Each structure stands twice: as C-alpha cells, then as structure tokens.
C-alpha positions in Angstrom: 3.4 -25.7 6.0 5.8 -24.0 8.3 5.5 -20.6 6.5 1.8 -20.6 7.1 2.3 -21.4 10.8 4.7 -18.6 11.1 2.3 -16.1 9.5 -0.4 -17.3 11.8 1.9 -16.5 14.8 2.5 -13.0 13.4 -1.2 -12.5 13.1 -1.6 -13.2 16.8 1.1 -10.6 17.6 0.0 -8.0 15.1 -3.3 -8.8 13.6 -3.7 -8.5 9.8 -6.1 -5.7 8.9 -9.2 -7.1 7.5 -9.5 -5.7 4.0 -5.8 -4.7 4.4 -3.2 -4.9 1.6 -0.3 -7.4 1.7 2.8 -7.4 -0.6 4.8 -10.5 -1.3 8.0 -9.6 -3.3 9.7 -12.4 -5.3 6.8 -14.6 -4.3 7.7 -17.7 -6.2 5.0 -20.3 -5.6 4.5 -19.4 -2.0 1.4 -20.7 -0.4 1.3 -17.5 1.7 -0.2 -15.7 -1.2 -3.5 -17.6 -1.2 -3.4 -17.9 2.6 -3.4 -14.1 3.0 -6.2 -13.7 0.4 -8.2 -16.3 2.4 -7.7 -14.1 5.5 -9.5 -11.3 3.7 -6.5 -9.3 2.5 -5.9 -7.8 -0.9 -2.5 -9.4 -2.0 -0.1 -8.0 -4.6 2.8 -10.3 -5.4 5.7 -9.9 -7.8 7.6 -12.7 -9.6 9.6 -12.9 -12.8 9.7 -16.6 -13.1 7.0 -18.1 -15.4 7.6 -21.6 -13.9 7.0 -20.4 -10.3 4.0 -18.4 -11.4 2.4 -21.4 -13.1 2.7 -23.3 -9.8 1.4 -20.3 -7.8 -1.6 -20.0 -10.1 -2.3 -23.7 -9.5 -2.4 -23.0 -5.7 -4.6 -20.0 -6.2 -7.1 -22.0 -8.2 -7.7 -24.2 -5.1 -9.2 -21.3 -3.1 -12.7 -19.8 -3.4 -13.2 -17.4 -6.3 -13.9 -14.5 -3.9 -10.4 -14.8 -2.4 -8.8 -15.3 -5.8 -10.2 -11.9 -6.9 -8.2 -10.3 -4.1 -4.9 -11.4 -5.6 -2.9 -9.3 -8.1 0.0 -11.0 -9.7 2.6 -8.7 -11.2 4.8 -10.8 -13.6 7.8 -8.6 -13.9 11.2 -7.7 -12.6 10.7 -6.4 -9.0 13.0 -3.4 -9.7 11.0 -2.4 -12.8 7.5 -3.2 -11.7 4.9 -0.5 -11.4 3.8 -0.7 -7.8 1.5 1.7 -5.9 3.3 3.9 -3.3 2.5 3.7 0.4 -0.2 1.1 -0.2 0.5 -2.0 1.9 -0.1 -2.9 5.5 1.8 -6.2 5.6 4.9 -7.5 3.7 5.8 -11.1 3.6 9.3 -11.7 2.3 10.2 -15.3 2.0 13.9 -15.1 1.3 14.3 -12.3 -1.2 17.5 -11.0 0.4 19.2 -14.4 0.0 18.0 -14.7 -3.6 19.3 -11.3 -4.9 22.8 -10.1 -5.1 23.8 -8.1 -2.0 24.9 -5.3 -4.3 21.1 -4.8 -5.1 19.9 -4.9 -1.5 19.6 -1.1 -1.3 17.5 -1.0 -4.5 15.4 -3.8 -3.0 14.9 -1.8 0.2 13.8 1.2 -1.9 11.0 -0.9 -3.3 10.0 -1.9 0.2 10.0 1.7 1.4 8.0 2.8 -1.7 5.1 0.3 -1.1 5.0 0.5 2.7 3.6 3.2 4.9 4.0 4.0 8.6 2.8 1.0 10.6 3.5 -1.5 7.9 4.6 -4.9 9.3 7.3 -6.8 7.4 7.9 -10.4 8.0 11.4 -11.3 6.7 12.9 -14.8 6.3 16.5 -15.7 5.5 19.2 -18.3 5.8 22.2 -18.3 8.2 25.3 -20.0 7.0 28.2 -20.8 9.3 31.3 -18.7 9.1 33.1 -21.7 7.5 30.6 -22.1 4.7 32.2 -22.8 1.4 31.0 -20.6 -1.5 31.8 -23.5 -3.8 28.9 -25.4 -2.1 26.0 -23.3 -3.2 24.0 -26.3 -4.4 22.7 -26.7 -0.8 20.7 -23.4 -0.7 20.1 -19.9 -1.9 23.0 -18.2 -3.6 23.7 -15.4 -1.1 24.3 -15.3 2.7 22.4 -12.7 4.8 22.5 -12.5 8.5 19.8 -11.0 10.7 22.2 -8.3 11.6 22.7 -7.4 7.9 18.9 -7.3 7.4 18.5 -5.1 10.5 21.0 -2.7 9.2 19.2 -2.5 5.9 15.8 -1.9 7.5 16.8 1.4 9.2 13.7 3.3 10.4 11.9 0.0 11.1 11.6 -1.4 14.7 12.3 -5.0 15.4 9.2 -6.6 16.8 7.4 -9.8 16.2 10.1 -12.5 16.2 13.8 -12.8 15.7 16.4 -15.5 15.9 17.3 -18.8 14.5 14.1 -20.9 14.7 14.6 -24.1 12.8 17.0 -26.2 10.8 15.9 -26.5 7.3 14.8 -29.7 5.4 17.0 -32.8 5.1 18.9 -31.4 2.1 20.4 -28.9 4.4 20.8 -31.2 7.4 22.6 -33.8 5.4 24.9 -31.3 3.6 28.6 -31.1 4.5 27.8 -27.7 6.0 24.9 -28.6 8.3 24.7 -25.2 10.0 22.1 -23.7 7.7 19.2 -22.3 9.7 16.1 -20.3 9.0 15.8 -16.9 10.7 12.6 -14.9 11.0 12.3 -11.2 11.8 9.3 -9.1 12.3 9.8 -5.5 11.6 7.4 -2.5 11.7 7.9 0.8 9.9 8.0 3.7 12.2 
C-alpha cells in the first residue's frame, strides 16, 4: 500500500513517538489507522460515513487486540466532534482538503490547530489537477482541487519539512481519464 510506504518514509525522517498520539481526520477506511496502532501509537480517527467505518473496523479486526485497544474511532462530523486539545504528536491527512469545500478549509485548520501542539508532525496528501481541468469531469477524482501552495498558505505557523512535491500519478482511473494530469502530492509539516 503506497500510503503505508509513505508513512514509513516519514517515520525515518521524524520518528513516531512510541506511545505517542496520532490523529487521522476524515479517515475513511484508511489502512494507516491500524498501521499506526501496530507501531505503538494511540490513534484517534474521525469519520462520518458508516460505510467507510464498517470497512475500517474490518481492517482493525485483523490486527492484534492489544493494538486494537489503542484506536479510538469518533463517528461524527469532524467540525462538531469533541476532540482533546493539544493532544496529538502526529496527524495523517489522506486528502481531507480535496474532500471538503474550500470555504470550510479555515474551519478544518482550526480543528488541526486545536488537536496539535508544538512539534506535531502533519503528513498531508492531496491531488493536483492541471489548469485545464474541467469541473464537469469530477467523476475522475475528489470534488475539490487543492495545490500544495494553497495547503502551505493554510498551514501558517507550520514549517515545511519531510517531503513535498508531485510524487506519483494515481491509479489507472486517473491515468486513463481525459485529463491525465492528476497527481498525488505529499507534504510534511511541523507545528512550530
């Protein structure tokens, strides 16, 4: 899984704190949640989709019970969820910014600021679309376009660190689309 490989690379650069606390906003069914728990971290994840959470719980059931106990699933709207302030060491965001309306990005960042503390590392993924992308062709990917520059502007007070740039074309659905310029970007940020 490319996401797990990417997290493993981040761990080399900025090791996860054993017994640290990870936050996965809008987690969907991400395999990163059980992966982080297996690495010894307490994991809090938030998701509002019952379908995604059914798949996530199926993935979690595959790991040892000791690791399962480190996972807290918050089934709620991210913007309404009760989350502990300044509690996390690591944030893994697998595309939240391209999933939510850009008008809500500042509210999203308030959630990130609330749960993070100085030194928190955030790993952020998103999708680039070419300037000629047709908004009528949203069936080939997430609903919103976010560049790494837009994400950097949002994350003021965080230093760019671990990795940035266009790192891979996405799966064949994207490669075979009329607009084949979708690419994954990854940014590693650290709260000052």
